[in-house]
VEXFI-407715 format. One record per atom (N, C-alpha, C): residue in one letter; atom name; y, z, x. Coordinates in Angstrom, 3 decimals, m for minus. Layout:
BEGIN
ATOM   res   atom         c2         c3         c1
ATOM     a     CA          Y          Z          X
...
END
This chain:
BEGIN
ATOM   res   atom         c2         c3         c1
ATOM     x      N     m1.188      0.000      0.843
ATOM     x     CA      0.000      0.000      0.000
ATOM     x      C      1.248      0.000      0.885
ATOM     x      N      2.157     m0.888      0.589
ATOM     x     CA      3.418     m0.957      1.333
ATOM     x      C      4.413      0.015      0.721
ATOM     x      N      5.072      0.761      1.590
ATOM     x     CA      6.100      1.699      1.152
ATOM     x      C      7.469      1.051      1.327
ATOM     x      N      8.388      1.364      0.449
ATOM     x     CA      9.759      0.926      0.583
ATOM     x      C     10.457      1.833      1.585
ATOM     x      N     11.120      1.219      2.565
ATOM     x     CA     11.794      2.000      3.606
ATOM     x      C     13.291      1.734      3.505
ATOM     x      N     14.014      2.716      3.020
ATOM     x     CA     15.467      2.621      2.903
ATOM     x      C     16.191      3.634      3.785
ATOM     x      N     15.491      4.667      4.203
ATOM     x     CA     16.115      5.752      4.957
ATOM     x      C     15.194      6.203      6.087
ATOM     x      N     15.722      7.015      6.961
ATOM     x     CA     14.918      7.589      8.038
ATOM     x      C     13.816      8.477      7.454
ATOM     x      N     14.108      9.172      6.382
ATOM     x     CA     13.088     10.015      5.748
ATOM     x      C     11.929      9.165      5.235
ATOM     x      N     12.235      8.001      4.660
ATOM     x     CA     11.180      7.092      4.211
ATOM     x      C     10.316      6.662      5.395
ATOM     x      N     10.963      6.345      6.499
ATOM     x     CA     10.254      5.912      7.691
ATOM     x      C      9.405      7.045      8.263
ATOM     x      N      9.994      8.207      8.370
ATOM     x     CA      9.263      9.356      8.914
ATOM     x      C      8.048      9.722      8.058
ATOM     x      N      8.124      9.464      6.762
ATOM     x     CA      7.020      9.834      5.869
ATOM     x      C      5.781      8.974      6.085
ATOM     x      N      5.921      7.850      6.784
ATOM     x     CA      4.755      6.996      7.045
ATOM     x      C      4.440      6.921      8.543
ATOM     x      N      4.922      7.915      9.301
ATOM     x     CA      4.658      7.956     10.746
ATOM     x      C      3.166      7.872     11.012
ATOM     x      N      2.815      7.114     12.057
ATOM     x     CA      1.418      6.967     12.431
ATOM     x      C      0.697      5.833     11.727
ATOM     x      N      1.399      5.100     10.870
ATOM     x     CA      0.772      3.991     10.155
ATOM     x      C      1.171      2.662     10.790
ATOM     x      N      0.436      1.631     10.433
ATOM     x     CA      0.763      0.287     10.903
ATOM     x      C      2.143     m0.143     10.399
ATOM     x      N      2.450      0.182      9.157
ATOM     x     CA      3.753     m0.188      8.598
ATOM     x      C      4.889      0.475      9.377
ATOM     x      N      4.699      1.712      9.791
ATOM     x     CA      5.708      2.410     10.589
ATOM     x      C      5.915      1.677     11.914
ATOM     x      N      4.817      1.349     12.579
ATOM     x     CA      4.913      0.648     13.863
ATOM     x      C      5.594     m0.710     13.711
ATOM     x      N      5.255     m1.436     12.651
ATOM     x     CA      5.877     m2.739     12.398
ATOM     x      C      7.376     m2.596     12.149
ATOM     x      N      7.747     m1.593     11.376
ATOM     x     CA      9.166     m1.381     11.066
ATOM     x      C      9.940     m0.993     12.319
ATOM     x      N      9.327     m0.163     13.149
ATOM     x     CA      9.988      0.210     14.412
ATOM     x      C     10.191     m1.031     15.279
ATOM     x      N      9.225     m1.940     15.289
ATOM     x     CA      9.372     m3.194     16.022
ATOM     x      C     10.517     m4.037     15.483
ATOM     x      N     10.650     m4.064     14.167
ATOM     x     CA     11.761     m4.797     13.558
ATOM     x      C     13.103     m4.159     13.923
ATOM     x      N     13.154     m2.845     13.902
ATOM     x     CA     14.391     m2.160     14.291
ATOM     x      C     14.753     m2.485     15.741
ATOM     x      N     13.762     m2.448     16.617
ATOM     x     CA     14.016     m2.767     18.025
ATOM     x      C     14.530     m4.197     18.167
ATOM     x      N     13.946     m5.109     17.415
ATOM     x     CA     14.366     m6.499     17.457
ATOM     x      C     15.767     m6.726     16.918
ATOM     x      N     16.256     m5.812     16.114
ATOM     x     CA     17.590     m5.960     15.519
ATOM     x      C     18.715     m5.559     16.473
ATOM     x      N     18.364     m5.035     17.640
ATOM     x     CA     19.377     m4.508     18.554
ATOM     x      C     20.174     m5.609     19.261
ATOM     x      N     19.704     m6.830     19.197
ATOM     x     CA     20.413     m7.954     19.805
ATOM     x      C     20.478     m9.086     18.798
ATOM     x      N     21.641     m9.702     18.697
ATOM     x     CA     21.802    m10.865     17.830
ATOM     x      C     22.454    m11.983     18.616
ATOM     x      N     22.291    m13.198     18.154
ATOM     x     CA     22.915    m14.363     18.774
ATOM     x      C     24.274    m14.587     18.125
ATOM     x      N     25.266    m14.933     18.948
ATOM     x     CA     26.600    m15.229     18.431
ATOM     x      C     27.137    m16.464     19.126
ATOM     x      N     27.700    m17.367     18.343
ATOM     x     CA     28.304    m18.585     18.870
ATOM     x      C     29.723    m18.255     19.324
ATOM     x      N     29.998    m18.447     20.614
ATOM     x     CA     31.314    m18.125     21.158
ATOM     x      C     32.082    m19.373     21.587
ATOM     x      N     31.641    m20.550     21.133
ATOM     x     CA     32.358    m21.784     21.459
ATOM     x      C     33.752    m21.739     20.855
ATOM     x      N     34.684    m22.422     21.494
ATOM     x     CA     36.067    m22.483     21.024
ATOM     x      C     36.220    m23.716     20.137
ATOM     x      N     36.407    m23.491     18.837
ATOM     x     CA     36.531    m24.574     17.875
ATOM     x      C     37.977    m24.695     17.400
ATOM     x      N     38.467    m25.911     17.186
ATOM     x     CA     39.805    m26.074     16.586
ATOM     x      C     39.804    m25.495     15.164
ATOM     x      N     40.965    m25.134     14.663
ATOM     x     CA     41.067    m24.514     13.340
ATOM     x      C     40.426    m25.347     12.236
ATOM     x      N     40.526    m26.653     12.324
ATOM     x     CA     40.010    m27.502     11.248
ATOM     x      C     38.634    m28.094     11.570
ATOM     x      N     37.923    m27.521     12.513
ATOM     x     CA     36.666    m28.112     12.971
ATOM     x      C     35.654    m28.312     11.844
ATOM     x      N     35.530    m27.380     10.953
ATOM     x     CA     34.517    m27.471      9.896
ATOM     x      C     35.065    m28.093      8.606
ATOM     x      N     36.216    m28.686      8.678
ATOM     x     CA     36.812    m29.337      7.515
ATOM     x      C     36.381    m30.802      7.451
ATOM     x      N     36.332    m31.375      6.235
ATOM     x     CA     35.902    m32.775      6.098
ATOM     x      C     36.795    m33.771      6.837
ATOM     x      N     38.092    m33.454      7.035
ATOM     x     CA     38.997    m34.410      7.678
ATOM     x      C     39.008    m34.294      9.207
ATOM     x      N     38.168    m33.447      9.786
ATOM     x     CA     38.108    m33.322     11.246
ATOM     x      C     37.532    m34.605     11.826
ATOM     x      N     38.255    m35.201     12.773
ATOM     x     CA     37.777    m36.455     13.360
ATOM     x      C     37.674    m36.370     14.887
ATOM     x      N     37.651    m35.173     15.413
ATOM     x     CA     37.530    m34.979     16.854
ATOM     x      C     36.075    m35.007     17.307
ATOM     x      N     35.862    m34.712     18.570
ATOM     x     CA     34.498    m34.739     19.102
ATOM     x      C     33.663    m33.558     18.584
ATOM     x      N     32.362    m33.765     18.592
ATOM     x     CA     31.449    m32.675     18.237
ATOM     x      C     31.480    m31.635     19.348
ATOM     x      N     31.434    m30.384     18.971
ATOM     x     CA     31.448    m29.294     19.944
ATOM     x      C     30.119    m28.565     19.836
ATOM     x      N     29.447    m28.474     20.958
ATOM     x     CA     28.157    m27.794     20.987
ATOM     x      C     28.371    m26.275     20.930
ATOM     x      N     27.528    m25.578     20.178
ATOM     x     CA     27.647    m24.113     20.151
ATOM     x      C     27.292    m23.520     21.515
ATOM     x      N     27.904    m22.389     21.793
ATOM     x     CA     27.608    m21.636     23.008
ATOM     x      C     27.057    m20.290     22.546
ATOM     x      N     25.741    m20.139     22.628
ATOM     x     CA     25.083    m18.944     22.115
ATOM     x      C     24.970    m17.881     23.191
ATOM     x      N     25.358    m16.676     22.847
ATOM     x     CA     25.205    m15.525     23.744
ATOM     x      C     24.525    m14.399     22.970
ATOM     x      N     23.821    m13.554     23.699
ATOM     x     CA     23.228    m12.366     23.094
ATOM     x      C     24.286    m11.274     23.020
ATOM     x      N     24.387    m10.663     21.859
ATOM     x     CA     25.346     m9.585     21.634
ATOM     x      C     24.571     m8.354     21.169
ATOM     x      N     24.808     m7.246     21.829
ATOM     x     CA     24.161     m6.002     21.410
ATOM     x      C     24.783     m5.529     20.107
ATOM     x      N     23.945     m5.213     19.152
ATOM     x     CA     24.400     m4.715     17.848
ATOM     x      C     23.463     m3.581     17.440
ATOM     x      N     23.932     m2.374     17.560
ATOM     x     CA     23.106     m1.199     17.291
ATOM     x      C     23.323     m0.621     15.890
ATOM     x      N     24.040     m1.353     15.046
ATOM     x     CA     24.405     m0.812     13.739
ATOM     x      C     23.189     m0.475     12.874
ATOM     x      N     22.154     m1.294     12.892
ATOM     x     CA     20.999     m1.010     12.043
ATOM     x      C     20.205      0.190     12.546
ATOM     x      N     19.992      0.283     13.855
ATOM     x     CA     19.252      1.455     14.337
ATOM     x      C     20.049      2.729     14.120
ATOM     x      N     21.374      2.644     14.212
ATOM     x     CA     22.211      3.820     13.939
ATOM     x      C     22.096      4.225     12.469
ATOM     x      N     21.981      3.230     11.589
ATOM     x     CA     21.842      3.526     10.152
ATOM     x      C     20.584      4.354      9.895
ATOM     x      N     19.557      4.144     10.714
ATOM     x     CA     18.323      4.895     10.561
ATOM     x      C     18.261      6.118     11.466
ATOM     x      N     19.380      6.457     12.117
ATOM     x     CA     19.447      7.683     12.897
ATOM     x      C     18.863      7.594     14.293
ATOM     x      N     18.728      6.379     14.825
ATOM     x     CA     18.208      6.198     16.173
ATOM     x      C     19.336      5.827     17.129
ATOM     x      N     19.077      5.983     18.405
ATOM     x     CA     19.975      5.506     19.450
ATOM     x      C     19.216      4.482     20.290
ATOM     x      N     19.913      3.792     21.128
ATOM     x     CA     19.297      2.800     22.010
ATOM     x      C     18.227      3.463     22.893
ATOM     x      N     18.469      4.669     23.325
ATOM     x     CA     17.532      5.387     24.187
ATOM     x      C     16.184      5.621     23.496
ATOM     x      N     16.174      5.690     22.182
ATOM     x     CA     14.920      5.895     21.451
ATOM     x      C     13.954      4.715     21.605
ATOM     x      N     14.473      3.571     22.008
ATOM     x     CA     13.644      2.370     22.123
ATOM     x      C     13.384      1.954     23.553
ATOM     x      N     13.788      2.754     24.505
ATOM     x     CA     13.586      2.410     25.915
ATOM     x      C     12.299      2.995     26.446
END
């Protein structure tokens, strides 16, 4: 049976289960996200833009907001 996990208490209540381990893996994976940092002109995504195509520049950005929501710190996953 799958449990709904909305809070740290929900997560703690299934400690030692496969679902707990999977959720912890998802939380760890959420600590980094991709962000496009290319410099685009103001009208780049508008239909009347007639300039050259600009390739995205993807960088990894640390984002700890989800693990913080569940009461964890980065050190908990090291």
